[in-house]
C-alpha positions in Angstrom: -9.8 10.3 62.7 -6.5 10.2 60.8 -4.7 11.8 63.8 -6.1 9.2 66.2 -5.0 6.4 63.8 -1.5 8.0 63.7 -1.2 8.2 67.5 -2.5 4.6 67.8 0.2 3.4 65.3 2.9 5.2 67.2 1.8 3.7 70.4 1.9 0.3 68.8 5.4 0.8 67.4 6.8 1.7 70.8 4.6 -0.8 72.7 3.0 1.9 74.8 -0.6 0.7 74.2 -1.9 -0.8 77.5 1.6 -1.5 78.6 1.6 -0.2 82.2 5.1 -1.5 83.0 6.7 0.3 80.1 4.8 3.5 80.4 5.3 3.9 84.1 9.0 2.9 84.2 9.8 5.0 81.1 8.1 8.1 82.5 9.7 7.8 85.9 13.2 7.3 84.4 12.8 10.4 82.1 11.4 12.4 85.0 14.3 11.7 87.3 16.9 12.4 84.5 15.2 15.7 83.8 15.0 16.4 87.5 18.8 15.8 87.7 19.4 18.3 85.0 17.2 21.2 86.1 17.4 20.7 89.9 21.0 19.5 90.2 21.8 21.3 93.5 18.6 20.2 95.2 19.1 16.6 94.1 22.7 16.7 95.3 21.8 18.0 98.8 18.6 16.2 99.5 19.6 12.7 98.3 23.0 13.0 100.0 21.1 13.5 103.2 18.8 10.5 102.5 21.7 8.2 101.6 23.6 9.3 104.8 20.5 8.5 106.8 20.1 5.1 105.1 23.7 4.2 105.6 23.8 5.4 109.2 20.6 3.9 110.5 20.2 0.9 108.2 23.7 -0.1 107.5 23.2 -3.1 109.8 20.3 -4.1 107.6 22.5 -4.2 104.5 25.2 -6.2 106.3 22.8 -8.7 107.9 20.7 -9.0 104.7 23.7 -9.8 102.6 24.8 -12.5 105.0 21.3 -14.0 105.2 21.0 -14.1 101.4 24.3 -16.1 101.3 23.0 -18.5 103.9 19.7 -19.1 102.0 21.7 -19.7 98.8 23.9 -22.3 100.5 20.9 -23.9 102.2 19.0 -24.3 98.9 22.1 -25.5 97.0 23.3 -28.1 99.4 20.1 -29.3 101.0 17.9 -32.0 99.5 16.2 -29.3 97.4 19.5 -28.8 95.5 18.4 -31.7 93.3 15.5 -29.8 91.9 15.9 -28.8 88.3 15.1 -25.3 87.0 12.5 -26.6 84.6 11.1 -30.0 83.8 13.1 -33.0 85.1 13.8 -33.8 81.5 15.3 -30.3 80.7 19.0 -29.9 80.3 21.2 -26.8 80.1 21.0 -24.8 76.9 24.6 -23.6 77.2 27.9 -25.3 78.1 29.2 -24.6 81.6 32.1 -22.5 80.2 29.8 -20.3 78.1 27.2 -20.1 80.9 29.9 -18.8 83.4 31.3 -16.4 80.8 27.8 -14.9 80.2 26.7 -14.6 83.8 30.1 -13.0 84.8 30.3 -10.5 81.9 26.7 -9.5 82.4 27.2 -9.0 86.1 30.3 -7.2 87.4 33.0 -7.8 84.8 33.5 -4.1 83.8 33.6 -3.1 87.5 36.2 -5.7 88.3 38.4 -4.4 85.6 38.1 -0.8 86.7 38.6 -1.5 90.4 41.2 -4.2 90.0 44.0 -1.7 90.8 42.2 1.2 92.4 40.5 -0.7 95.2 43.4 -2.7 96.6 45.6 0.3 96.5 43.0 2.4 98.3 42.7 -0.3 101.0 46.5 -0.5 101.2 46.6 3.2 102.0 43.6 3.3 104.2 42.8 -0.2 105.6 39.6 -1.2 107.5 41.7 -1.4 110.7 45.3 -0.7 111.7 47.9 1.4 110.1 48.1 1.9 106.3 51.1 1.3 104.0 52.3 -1.6 106.0 52.8 -5.3 105.2 49.6 -6.1 107.2 47.7 -3.5 105.2 48.9 -5.0 102.0 47.5 -8.5 102.9 44.2 -6.9 104.2 43.9 -4.9 101.0 43.7 -7.9 98.7 41.4 -9.9 101.0 39.0 -6.9 101.5 38.8 -6.4 97.7 38.0 -10.1 97.1 35.3 -9.9 99.8 33.6 -7.1 98.0 33.5 -8.9 94.7 33.1 -12.5 95.9 30.4 -14.5 97.6 28.6 -11.6 99.2 27.7 -9.7 96.1 27.0 -12.8 94.1 24.7 -14.1 96.8 22.6 -11.0 96.3 22.6 -11.6 92.5 22.2 -15.3 92.9 19.2 -15.5 95.2 17.2 -13.1 92.9 18.3 -15.1 89.8 17.4 -18.4 91.4 14.0 -17.2 92.5 13.1 -15.9 89.1 14.4 -19.0 87.3 12.6 -21.3 89.8 9.2 -19.7 89.4 9.6 -19.1 85.6 10.8 -22.5 84.6 9.5 -24.8 87.3 6.1 -23.1 88.0 5.5 -21.8 84.5 5.0 -18.2 85.6 6.1 -15.0 83.6 9.8 -14.0 83.6 9.1 -11.1 85.9 10.2 -10.1 89.5 6.5 -10.1 90.6 6.2 -13.9 89.8 8.5 -14.6 92.7 5.9 -13.4 95.1 3.2 -15.9 93.9 3.3 -18.0 97.1 2.6 -14.8 99.1 0.4 -12.7 96.8 -1.2 -15.5 94.7 -3.1 -14.0 91.7 -2.5 -10.5 92.9 0.8 -10.6 91.0 -1.2 -10.0 87.8 -2.8 -6.9 89.3 -1.7 -3.5 90.5 0.7 -4.8 93.1 2.5 -7.0 90.7 2.7 -4.3 88.0 4.1 -1.9 90.6 6.8 -4.3 91.6 7.8 -4.9 87.9 7.6 -1.2 87.0 9.8 -0.3 90.1 12.4 -2.9 89.1 12.5 -1.6 85.5 12.8 2.0 86.6 15.5 1.2 89.1 17.7 -0.6 86.6 17.0 1.9 83.7 18.1 4.9 85.8 21.2 3.1 87.1 22.2 2.1 83.6 22.1 5.7 82.4 24.3 6.6 85.3 26.8 3.8 84.7 26.9 4.4 81.0 27.9 8.0 81.8 30.4 6.9 84.4 31.9 4.4 82.0 32.3 7.0 79.3 34.0 9.4 81.7 36.4 6.6 82.9 37.2 5.4 79.4 37.8 8.9 78.1 40.1 9.5 81.0 41.9 6.2 80.2 42.5 7.0 76.5 43.5 10.5 77.4 46.2 9.1 79.7 47.4 6.6 77.0 47.1 8.5 73.8 46.5 12.1 74.8 43.0 12.1 73.3 41.1 15.2 74.6 39.3 14.5 77.8 36.2 16.6 77.2 32.5 16.4 76.7 32.7 15.9 72.9 34.9 12.8 73.3 32.6 11.4 76.0 29.6 11.8 73.7 31.5 10.1 70.8 32.4 7.2 73.1 28.8 6.9 74.3 27.5 6.9 70.7 30.0 4.2 69.7 29.3 1.9 72.7 25.5 2.4 72.2 25.7 1.4 68.5 27.8 -1.7 69.4 25.7 -3.0 72.2 22.5 -2.4 70.2 23.9 -4.4 67.3 24.8 -7.1 69.8 21.4 -7.2 71.5 19.5 -7.2 68.2 21.3 -10.4 67.2 20.0 -12.2 70.2 21.4 -14.0 73.3 22.5 -17.0 71.4 24.7 -15.0 69.0 25.9 -11.6 70.1 26.0 -12.0 73.8 27.3 -15.6 73.7 30.2 -14.9 71.3 31.1 -11.6 72.9 31.2 -13.1 76.4 33.5 -16.0 75.3 35.7 -13.5 73.5 35.9 -11.2 76.4 36.7 -13.9 78.9 39.5 -15.1 76.5 41.0 -11.6 76.3 40.6 -11.1 80.1 42.6 -14.3 80.6 45.2 -13.1 78.2 45.6 -9.8 80.1 45.9 -11.7 83.4 48.4 -14.2 82.1 50.4 -11.4 80.6 50.6 -9.5 83.9 51.4 -12.7 85.7 54.3 -13.7 83.4 55.7 -10.2 83.1 55.2 -9.3 86.8 56.4 -10.8 90.1 55.1 -14.3 89.4 56.3 -16.0 92.6 55.0 -13.2 94.7 51.6 -13.4 92.9 51.3 -17.1 93.7 52.1 -16.5 97.3 49.5 -13.6 97.4 46.9 -15.8 95.8 47.3 -18.7 98.3 47.5 -16.4 101.3 44.5 -14.3 100.2 42.3 -17.3 99.5 43.1 -18.6 103.0 42.5 -15.2 104.6 39.2 -14.8 102.7 37.8 -18.1 103.7 39.0 -17.7 107.3 37.5 -14.1 107.7 34.4 -14.6 105.6 32.0 -14.9 108.6 33.4 -12.0 110.7 33.8 -9.8 107.6 30.2 -10.6 106.5 28.8 -9.4 109.8 31.3 -6.7 110.6 30.0 -3.3 111.7 31.7 -0.3 113.3 30.3 0.0 116.8 32.6 2.3 118.9 35.3 3.0 116.4 35.0 6.2 114.4 36.1 4.6 111.1 33.7 5.1 108.1 35.4 2.4 106.1 32.5 -0.1 106.4 30.0 2.6 105.4 32.1 3.9 102.5 33.0 0.5 101.1 31.0 -2.6 102.2 27.6 -1.0 102.8 28.0 1.3 99.7 28.8 -1.8 97.6 25.8 -3.8 98.8 23.5 -0.8 98.2 25.0 -0.1 94.7 24.9 -3.7 93.6 21.3 -4.1 94.7 20.4 -1.7 91.9 21.6 -4.3 89.4 19.8 -7.4 90.9 16.6 -7.3 88.8 18.5 -7.3 85.5 21.4 -9.5 86.6 19.0 -11.9 88.2 16.6 -12.1 85.2 19.4 -12.5 82.7 21.1 -15.3 84.7 17.7 -16.9 85.0 17.2 -16.7 81.3 20.4 -18.6 80.6 20.1 -21.1 83.4 17.1 -23.3 82.4 17.8 -27.0 82.8 20.4 -26.7 85.6 19.7 -28.1 89.1 19.6 -25.7 92.0 22.9 -27.1 93.2 24.6 -26.6 89.9 23.2 -23.1 89.7 24.4 -22.1 93.2 27.9 -23.6 92.6 28.2 -21.8 89.3 26.9 -18.4 90.4 28.7 -18.2 93.7 32.0 -20.2 93.3 33.1 -19.4 89.8 32.9 -15.6 89.9 34.5 -15.6 93.4 37.4 -17.7 92.0 37.8 -15.2 89.2 37.8 -12.3 91.7 40.5 -14.1 93.8 42.7 -14.5 90.7 42.1 -11.0 89.4 42.8 -9.1 92.6 45.8 -11.4 93.4 47.4 -10.7 90.0 46.4 -7.1 89.4 46.1 -5.7 92.9 49.0 -7.8 94.3 51.3 -6.7 91.5 50.3 -3.0 92.0 51.0 -3.2 95.8 54.3 -5.0 95.0 55.3 -2.1 92.7 54.5 0.4 95.4 56.3 -1.4 98.2 59.3 -3.0 96.4 59.9 -0.6 93.5 58.9 2.6 95.4 56.4 3.6 92.7 54.2 5.6 95.1 53.0 7.7 92.2 50.5 4.9 91.6 48.8 5.9 94.9 48.5 9.5 93.8 46.9 8.4 90.5 44.4 6.3 92.4 43.5 9.2 94.6 43.3 11.8 91.9 42.0 9.8 88.9 41.2 6.2 89.7 39.7 5.6 86.2 43.3 5.8 84.8 44.8 3.6 87.5 44.7 0.4 85.4 46.5 2.1 82.4 49.0 3.8 84.7 49.7 0.4 86.3 50.2 -1.4 82.9 52.7 1.3 81.8 55.2 -0.1 84.3 55.3 -3.5 82.4 57.2 -4.5 79.3 55.0 -4.5 76.2 52.7 -2.0 78.0 51.2 -0.7 74.7 49.9 -4.2 73.9 48.6 -4.7 77.4 46.9 -1.3 77.4 45.2 -2.0 74.0 43.9 -5.4 75.4 42.7 -3.6 78.5 40.7 -1.0 76.4 39.1 -3.8 74.3 38.3 -5.8 77.5 36.6 -2.8 79.1 34.7 -2.0 76.0 33.5 -5.5 75.5 32.6 -5.9 79.2 30.4 -2.8 78.9 28.8 -3.9 75.7 27.9 -7.3 77.2 26.5 -5.7 80.3 24.5 -3.1 78.3 23.4 -5.9 76.0 22.0 -7.9 78.9 20.4 -4.9 80.5 18.6 -3.9 77.3 17.4 -7.4 76.8 16.1 -7.8 80.3 14.3 -4.5 80.4 12.7 -5.2 77.1 11.6 -8.6 78.4 10.1 -6.9 81.5 8.4 -4.3 79.3 6.8 -7.0 77.2 5.3 -8.7 80.3 8.0 -11.3 80.6 8.4 -12.3 76.9 11.6 -14.2 76.6 12.1 -12.9 73.1 11.3 -9.2 73.1 11.2 -7.4 69.8 14.3 -5.4 68.6 12.3 -2.1 68.4 11.8 -2.3 72.1 15.5 -2.9 72.7 16.3 0.1 70.5 14.0 2.3 72.6 15.8 1.4 75.8 19.2 1.8 74.2 18.4 5.3 72.9 17.1 6.2 76.4 20.3 5.0 78.1 22.5 6.9 75.7 20.5 10.1 75.8 20.1 10.0 79.5 23.8 9.5 80.2 24.7 12.4 77.8 22.3 14.7 79.5 23.5 13.8 82.9 27.2 14.3 81.9 26.4 17.7 80.3 24.6 18.9 83.4 27.1 17.5 85.9 24.4 15.2 87.3 26.3 11.9 87.3 27.5 12.1 90.9 24.2 13.3 92.4 22.3 10.6 90.5 24.5 7.9 92.1 22.9 8.9 95.5 19.5 8.8 93.9 20.1 5.3 92.7 21.2 4.1 96.1 18.2 5.7 97.8 15.6 4.3 95.5 17.0 0.8 95.6 16.7 0.5 99.4 13.1 -0.9 99.2 14.2 -3.5 96.7 16.6 -4.8 99.3 13.6 -5.5 101.5 11.8 -7.2 98.6 14.8 -9.6 98.2 14.1 -10.7 101.8 10.6 -11.6 100.9 11.9 -13.4 97.8 14.0 -15.6 100.1 10.9 -16.4 102.2 8.8 -17.1 99.0 11.2 -19.6 97.5 11.9 -21.4 100.7 8.2 -21.6 101.5 7.5 -23.1 98.1 10.2 -25.7 98.0 9.4 -26.9 101.5 5.6 -27.1 101.2 5.8 -30.7 100.0 8.2 -33.5 100.9 10.4 -34.6 98.1 9.4 -38.1 97.0 10.3 -40.1 94.0 6.9 -39.1 92.5 7.4 -35.4 93.1 10.9 -35.6 91.6 9.5 -37.1 88.4 6.5 -34.8 87.8 6.4 -31.1 88.3 2.9 -29.8 89.2 2.0 -26.2 88.5 1.2 -24.0 91.4 -2.5 -24.1 90.6 -4.7 -24.4 87.5 -5.8 -20.7 87.7 -2.2 -19.5 87.5 -1.4 -21.9 84.6 -4.4 -20.6 82.6 -3.4 -17.0 83.2 0.1 -17.7 81.9 -1.3 -19.4 78.8 -3.5 -16.4 78.2 -0.6 -14.0 78.6 
């Protein structure tokens, strides 16, 4: 009897009792991590074949889907439905526009932009999507291609998921879960096995990806500080970095969105701006301005053909290795990025939301790649520092630090860069932990800290185990393979929200009063 009571108490502490989403996603994540440890070779070979098949046979689907998601975002934002508010008509935004943009950006792809700000443009400069590398034309193409991969396309994937979740959560009073988006299609089945499966799958997908990314970030950061300060680049250092970052993001997430995440995001954006301004002033300022203007024009002018570009007869794997890979990899983050952006977007109109989610991060990407990538290519072309290409090819995680070494006050710039990378990761991990805890508590917007700690420990332990076993690279293929079905689900999300906003004509009466989807759904939400 006492043993049963003890087990029951343990289940209550870790929220396992009758929590299908948490139990299933947690079990699947642990299973795949252990599988990556003990069956590394099998995982490497089998999932590499699966990913190659997905990219080869369904690459067109990723390209076409990404473009259609952008079209749906633009349609909803700039049609008459853009006036609809995410919430009641009387609701107003909880956060200032500056804080909102800082939070959505740092939670999304901030850390990736810092790491790839040098490595990607230099890679494209050496091996462009078309034509000869290491030329003036390749230099222009390199910046534009980098902006394309971090601009409207990827934020349309994030944005449409975020908009759908925010719309059905705040305007239709449904739980803050991915399954709620499918209410116009599934009706009350979202509360049954189908809805639970969708939510569990989303949690599992993000949790596994987070363990992989935490491990990758530790490896990259260790490589960077080894380059700067000759700190040993070994497993022990990586474990220490993971432990430190885990403690920091768990402290942040336990303080809540309105404190830790808010303040860290604003601080990080300020430091990021300081780094960019420093490189701009100390680097080829006039050249950077020219690059920024030219790249913006090229990006706008080539957006449509680049969004639908596929290799047909040419034997160039660039599209598969870069664009399709990016779309597939970013898809793994959409449930968490979407839900977190939805959480901080209550009270904004659909038009405000679309402009903020699409335009602001794209503008940041244009500035970042023009300053960082443009300066790097300038150093290679004008100063003859071709060693930067070698560093990108052999150790791209150290590319940013090697690049900053060429500037005056490089030690200060490198310290700022390390802090920015660390804070970007903390804010991303903070928002991931919050979102998965929210999902695990059936859409509770204020999940308990114990649940956040559980996910934080899982991320840290999983990443350490994967690094130790050499399973980071194979697990990247696993993540891409398991996220493919979710890309299909995003298509149904688009259909679901368009169907709902168009089912009634917008009249003055409908703008003033928001009617729940139906009384049954509203009662179920209240019970939950």
